[in-house]
N, C-alpha and C positions, 0 to 999 in steps of 0.2 A: 256901570256899573268899573271903575279902574281896581284894577290889582290890590295898590295901595288902600283901596278905603274896604273891601274884603276882607285882606286881613287884620286894619283896626276891628272888622265887625266882628269879625274872627275873634277876636282875643279879649274883647270886651264879653261875648258870649260864656270862653271858658270862663273868666275872671267871674261872671256869674254865678256859671253854674259852681265851680268851688265854694263860692261865699255861699251859694245855699246849702251845700251836703255839710258844708263846716260848721254853720249854724243848726243842721240839724242833727248835728254830732255823729257823722257820716266819717270826718276825717279827723283824725292826731295832726301836733304842729306836722310832726314828721311827712304824714302822707301828705301833706299840703306843697310841706317843701320840696315833695319829690317832686311835684307841677313842676319846679324851676326848667327842667333840661327842656321840657317843650318851649319853654314863655321866652329861653331867654337866646332863641334863635333871632326875634327880633331887639337883640341888645337892650333888651327888660327882663328881670327875675320880680317875682312874687313873694312876697314875705309873709310871714305870718306877724301878727301881732298881739303881744300876751296881755288878757287881759287883769287887771286889781281887782282882789279879794277885799271886801271892807267889814268889819263885823260890828256888827251894833249889838248890845246887849240889852235884856229884857226884864227886872226882875219881877214881870206879872208871870212869867214862861217860867216853869221845875229848871232848877242846873241839867236833870238827864235830858233835856229836849234842843235841840238843835234844827234851825229850819232856814231853808234856803230859800228866802223872800225873792230874789231875782239871779236865777241863772245868767252864768257868765259866759262868754261867746270871746273868741277869740276872732283878731279885725282881718284885715289883708290890705297891706301895701304892695305899691312897683317900683322898684330901681331902675333907674337908667342907667344901664352900664356905663352909656360914654359919659355924658354930662353927669353922673351921678345925682341925680336929681329925686327924692323920693313923695312919693304921690298915694297918699291916701286913698282907700277906692272902700275899707269899709271900714267903721270905726270899731275899735273893742269898745263890748259891752264890760260894764265892773259887775262880778258876781256878790250880790249883797248876801249874808249869814245875820241869821236872830240867833243869839244863844241867852236863855234861860241863864240865869243866876236868882231864880228864887228859891221857895226850899223844893228836895228833893218830891218826886209827886206821884208815884207809883206804891199802893196799897191792893192787900187784902181782905177779903167778907165776902159779906151774903148783902143778897138784893132783897128785899122785899118788895110789898106794892100794899097802899093804901088811895083811898078815897077824899072830899071831902067831905062824905057823912061818916067817917069815922070817928067813933072816941074819942072827945076832948078837941076834935078838930069845931074848926068855923063851922055853923051852918051855912054858912053863906061864903064858903070856901078860900077865904079868905088867904095867903100863905103871908109866912112870917116877913116874907124880904120883899123890900118894893123891887121894881121895876129899875131899869139903869135910869133910866128917867126918873125916877122917883116916884110912879106912880103908884096904885095899889094894885094887886094881881090878885082874879077871883079864879080858883080850879071852873067851877062853879059855872061861871058868865064868860072867861076867856078861854076855859077848854085846858088841856096837858099839857100842852105844847106853849112853846118859847120862842120868840120871833129874835135872836141872837145880829146884832148890828156885824159879828163877824164870823162868826158860825152856823147861820142860819136857821133852819128851823129847827130847835130842841126837846127833846123831854126834858119834864121838870122833874127833880129831884129834892129827898131830902136828907138832908145830912146833917152832923155833928158838927154845927157854927163855929164851935169855939175854935175848931181848926179848918173845914172847910167853908173859908164869908163869902155870903151871898155874890153869885154874879159868876161863880167857879165853873169853869167847863172841864166835865169830865169824862172821858172816854171810857163809856164800859164795856169790857169785855171776859165774858164768858169762856168755862173750857170747851165747848161745844164750835167754836168760831164763829159765834155770832157778837154781833157788836153794834154798840151806837153811842151817838152824844148826847148827854145831860148835864143841862146848869141848874147849880144847887142856889133852889129859892124858897124852900122851908125848911125848919128844924127838925130834931128827930129825938124823943127826951130817952131812949133806950138803948142803950150801948150792949157790946157782945164778951162775955167776960174771959174770952181767951184771946184779948189783943187785937183780933182784927178789928176793918170799919163795919158796921151796919148801916145800910141805906136805902132806904124808900121810894120808891118808882111812883109817881102820882098815873092814879086811872080813876076814869069818871065816875066808878061805883065804890064805895069798901063792901058794898051785898055781893057784888057781882064777882066772887072771886075765883070763880073756874075760869076769869080773864085772865089774873095773875100766871094761872097752870098751864093754859092753852097757850097765850103769844110768844113763850119760850123765852122770855126776856128775866125774869125772875131766877133767882137760884143761889145756892150755897159756894161752886166756888168760881168765885168771882172777883178781876182785876180793877182795881179801880185807878184810869190811867190819869191823870189832872194835866189837862194841855191848857189850862191860864187861872189864876190865883186872884178869883174874884175881876168889880168893872173893873 
Protein backbone atom coordinates (compact mmCIF):
# COMPACT_ATOMS: atom_id res chain seq x y z
CA UNK A 1 0.00 0.00 0.00
CA UNK A 2 1.51 3.37 -0.99
CA UNK A 3 1.88 6.43 1.22
CA UNK A 4 -1.00 8.26 -0.51
CA UNK A 5 -3.47 5.52 0.22
CA UNK A 6 -2.29 5.31 3.83
CA UNK A 7 -2.88 9.02 4.18
CA UNK A 8 -6.44 8.77 2.83
CA UNK A 9 -7.17 5.81 5.08
CA UNK A 10 -5.84 7.65 8.13
CA UNK A 11 -7.93 10.71 7.25
CA UNK A 12 -11.18 8.71 6.99
CA UNK A 13 -10.47 6.89 10.24
CA UNK A 14 -10.02 10.28 11.93
CA UNK A 15 -13.27 11.60 10.39
CA UNK A 16 -15.14 8.50 11.50
CA UNK A 17 -13.81 8.85 15.04
CA UNK A 18 -14.80 12.52 15.21
CA UNK A 19 -18.25 11.72 13.82
CA UNK A 20 -18.91 8.89 16.29
CA UNK A 21 -17.70 10.87 19.30
CA UNK A 22 -19.74 13.87 18.14
CA UNK A 23 -22.91 11.79 17.97
CA UNK A 24 -22.22 10.40 21.44
CA UNK A 25 -22.06 13.92 22.82
CA UNK A 26 -18.31 13.94 23.50
CA UNK A 27 -17.52 16.90 21.26
CA UNK A 28 -18.91 20.40 21.19
CA UNK A 29 -18.74 22.42 17.99
CA UNK A 30 -15.58 24.13 19.22
CA UNK A 31 -13.84 20.87 20.05
CA UNK A 32 -14.67 19.49 16.58
CA UNK A 33 -13.17 22.55 14.95
CA UNK A 34 -10.04 22.09 17.04
CA UNK A 35 -9.36 19.02 14.87
CA UNK A 36 -8.87 21.33 11.88
CA UNK A 37 -5.21 21.99 12.71
CA UNK A 38 -4.47 18.30 12.22
CA UNK A 39 -6.48 17.82 9.05
CA UNK A 40 -5.41 20.93 7.16
CA UNK A 41 -1.99 19.41 6.55
CA UNK A 42 -3.55 17.71 3.51
CA UNK A 43 -5.12 20.95 2.37
CA UNK A 44 -8.51 20.01 3.80
CA UNK A 45 -10.53 21.21 6.76
CA UNK A 46 -13.26 19.48 8.77
CA UNK A 47 -16.17 21.71 9.73
CA UNK A 48 -19.26 21.03 11.83
CA UNK A 49 -22.73 21.52 10.35
CA UNK A 50 -25.26 22.81 12.86
CA UNK A 51 -28.55 20.93 13.12
CA UNK A 52 -31.97 22.58 12.96
CA UNK A 53 -34.55 22.41 15.75
CA UNK A 54 -38.15 21.71 14.76
CA UNK A 55 -40.93 22.37 17.29
CA UNK A 56 -44.16 20.39 17.14
CA UNK A 57 -47.22 21.37 19.19
CA UNK A 58 -49.53 18.80 20.81
CA UNK A 59 -52.80 19.71 22.53
CA UNK A 60 -52.95 16.31 24.28
CA UNK A 61 -49.74 17.09 26.16
CA UNK A 62 -49.97 19.47 29.18
CA UNK A 63 -48.48 22.94 28.73
CA UNK A 64 -45.91 22.25 31.47
CA UNK A 65 -44.30 19.42 29.45
CA UNK A 66 -41.77 19.63 26.62
CA UNK A 67 -40.44 16.39 25.16
CA UNK A 68 -37.45 15.79 22.89
CA UNK A 69 -38.85 13.38 20.30
CA UNK A 70 -35.58 13.17 18.37
CA UNK A 71 -32.21 14.37 19.60
CA UNK A 72 -30.28 16.51 17.14
CA UNK A 73 -26.72 15.79 16.04
CA UNK A 74 -24.23 18.05 14.28
CA UNK A 75 -22.97 16.98 10.88
CA UNK A 76 -19.46 17.04 9.44
CA UNK A 77 -18.15 18.39 6.14
CA UNK A 78 -14.75 18.57 4.41
CA UNK A 79 -13.52 21.75 2.76
CA UNK A 80 -10.75 21.31 0.19
CA UNK A 81 -8.77 24.52 0.55
CA UNK A 82 -7.27 24.16 -2.91
CA UNK A 83 -10.46 23.58 -4.91
CA UNK A 84 -12.91 25.11 -2.36
CA UNK A 85 -15.07 22.01 -2.82
CA UNK A 86 -17.18 21.04 0.18
CA UNK A 87 -18.07 17.39 0.76
CA UNK A 88 -20.67 16.42 3.38
CA UNK A 89 -19.35 13.41 5.29
CA UNK A 90 -22.08 13.13 7.92
CA UNK A 91 -25.38 14.97 7.41
CA UNK A 92 -26.81 16.72 10.48
CA UNK A 93 -29.86 15.23 12.21
CA UNK A 94 -32.54 17.75 13.11
CA UNK A 95 -33.81 17.93 16.67
CA UNK A 96 -37.57 17.47 17.06
CA UNK A 97 -39.14 19.03 20.15
CA UNK A 98 -42.74 18.38 21.19
CA UNK A 99 -44.30 21.20 23.21
CA UNK A 100 -47.58 20.69 25.03
CA UNK A 101 -50.41 23.16 24.52
CA UNK A 102 -53.01 21.36 26.65
CA UNK A 103 -54.18 22.37 30.13
CA UNK A 104 -51.58 22.56 32.90
CA UNK A 105 -51.29 19.05 34.33
CA UNK A 106 -49.87 18.94 37.87
CA UNK A 107 -52.24 18.26 40.78
CA UNK A 108 -51.88 17.40 44.44
CA UNK A 109 -54.11 14.97 46.29
CA UNK A 110 -54.79 11.57 47.78
CA UNK A 111 -54.64 8.10 46.24
CA UNK A 112 -56.76 5.27 47.64
CA UNK A 113 -57.49 1.74 46.39
CA UNK A 114 -60.56 -0.13 45.18
CA UNK A 115 -61.49 -3.48 43.67
CA UNK A 116 -64.13 -4.72 41.21
CA UNK A 117 -66.15 -5.97 44.20
CA UNK A 118 -66.43 -2.55 45.82
CA UNK A 119 -69.78 -1.12 46.92
CA UNK A 120 -71.56 0.31 43.89
CA UNK A 121 -69.15 -1.31 41.43
CA UNK A 122 -70.19 -3.64 38.65
CA UNK A 123 -70.27 -7.26 39.83
CA UNK A 124 -68.26 -8.13 36.72
CA UNK A 125 -65.76 -5.32 37.32
CA UNK A 126 -66.55 -3.41 34.12
CA UNK A 127 -65.10 0.09 34.00
CA UNK A 128 -66.96 3.25 33.02
CA UNK A 129 -64.45 3.91 30.22
CA UNK A 130 -64.01 1.79 27.13
CA UNK A 131 -60.59 1.07 25.68
CA UNK A 132 -59.08 3.25 22.94
CA UNK A 133 -60.44 0.78 20.38
CA UNK A 134 -63.94 0.99 21.92
CA UNK A 135 -64.06 -2.31 23.81
CA UNK A 136 -65.34 -2.93 27.33
CA UNK A 137 -62.75 -3.58 30.02
CA UNK A 138 -63.24 -5.62 33.19
CA UNK A 139 -60.99 -5.62 36.26
CA UNK A 140 -62.29 -9.10 37.01
CA UNK A 141 -61.51 -10.65 33.62
CA UNK A 142 -58.90 -8.33 32.07
CA UNK A 143 -56.92 -7.41 35.20
CA UNK A 144 -55.69 -4.20 36.83
CA UNK A 145 -53.23 -3.26 34.07
CA UNK A 146 -53.89 -1.73 30.67
CA UNK A 147 -51.56 -2.06 27.66
CA UNK A 148 -51.39 1.46 26.23
CA UNK A 149 -50.14 1.91 22.65
CA UNK A 150 -47.90 4.81 23.67
CA UNK A 151 -46.90 4.13 27.29
CA UNK A 152 -47.05 0.33 27.49
CA UNK A 153 -48.30 -1.56 30.54
CA UNK A 154 -49.82 0.87 33.07
CA UNK A 155 -52.04 0.62 36.16
CA UNK A 156 -55.72 1.57 36.05
CA UNK A 157 -57.08 4.62 37.86
CA UNK A 158 -60.51 5.97 38.71
CA UNK A 159 -60.64 9.79 38.73
CA UNK A 160 -62.95 12.77 38.35
CA UNK A 161 -64.03 12.24 34.74
CA UNK A 162 -65.24 15.83 34.40
CA UNK A 163 -61.58 16.87 34.59
CA UNK A 164 -59.62 13.76 33.61
CA UNK A 165 -60.96 12.20 30.39
CA UNK A 166 -60.81 8.49 29.61
CA UNK A 167 -57.32 7.54 28.47
CA UNK A 168 -55.53 10.29 30.42
CA UNK A 169 -52.06 9.09 31.39
CA UNK A 170 -50.91 10.17 34.84
CA UNK A 171 -47.54 9.78 36.51
CA UNK A 172 -48.33 9.15 40.17
CA UNK A 173 -45.53 10.53 42.36
CA UNK A 174 -45.38 9.98 46.12
CA UNK A 175 -43.33 12.04 48.57
CA UNK A 176 -41.19 8.99 49.44
CA UNK A 177 -39.94 8.76 45.83
CA UNK A 178 -42.25 5.98 44.65
CA UNK A 179 -43.70 6.70 41.19
CA UNK A 180 -45.55 4.82 38.46
CA UNK A 181 -47.72 5.42 35.40
CA UNK A 182 -51.47 4.86 35.34
CA UNK A 183 -54.36 5.49 32.94
CA UNK A 184 -57.78 6.90 33.82
CA UNK A 185 -60.32 4.19 32.94
CA UNK A 186 -62.98 4.64 35.62
CA UNK A 187 -64.88 7.34 37.49
CA UNK A 188 -64.86 8.21 41.18
CA UNK A 189 -67.92 9.51 42.98
CA UNK A 190 -66.27 11.09 46.03
CA UNK A 191 -64.32 14.35 46.15
CA UNK A 192 -62.03 15.83 48.79
CA UNK A 193 -63.35 18.97 50.51
CA UNK A 194 -59.98 20.73 50.61
CA UNK A 195 -59.76 21.19 46.83
CA UNK A 196 -57.20 18.44 46.25
CA UNK A 197 -57.77 15.59 43.82
CA UNK A 198 -58.88 12.14 44.96
CA UNK A 199 -58.05 9.16 42.75
CA UNK A 200 -58.66 5.43 43.13
CA UNK A 201 -56.11 2.80 42.12
CA UNK A 202 -57.54 -0.51 40.88
CA UNK A 203 -56.73 -3.76 42.74
CA UNK A 204 -57.94 -7.35 42.23
CA UNK A 205 -60.22 -7.21 45.27
CA UNK A 206 -61.78 -4.60 47.52
CA UNK A 207 -61.74 -6.99 50.49
CA UNK A 208 -57.96 -7.45 50.64
CA UNK A 209 -57.22 -3.95 51.91
CA UNK A 210 -53.91 -5.08 53.41
CA UNK A 211 -52.57 -5.07 49.84
CA UNK A 212 -53.37 -1.37 49.52
CA UNK A 213 -51.09 -0.53 52.44
CA UNK A 214 -48.41 -3.17 51.85
CA UNK A 215 -47.37 -2.25 48.30
CA UNK A 216 -46.69 1.40 49.23
CA UNK A 217 -48.50 2.88 46.23
CA UNK A 218 -51.47 4.62 47.86
CA UNK A 219 -51.05 7.59 50.17
CA UNK A 220 -52.13 11.09 51.23
CA UNK A 221 -49.33 13.33 49.92
CA UNK A 222 -49.44 12.44 46.22
CA UNK A 223 -48.67 14.41 43.05
CA UNK A 224 -50.69 13.55 39.94
CA UNK A 225 -48.57 14.57 36.96
CA UNK A 226 -50.58 14.34 33.73
CA UNK A 227 -48.52 13.14 30.76
CA UNK A 228 -51.33 12.94 28.18
CA UNK A 229 -54.88 14.24 28.11
CA UNK A 230 -57.24 11.47 26.96
CA UNK A 231 -56.81 8.94 24.17
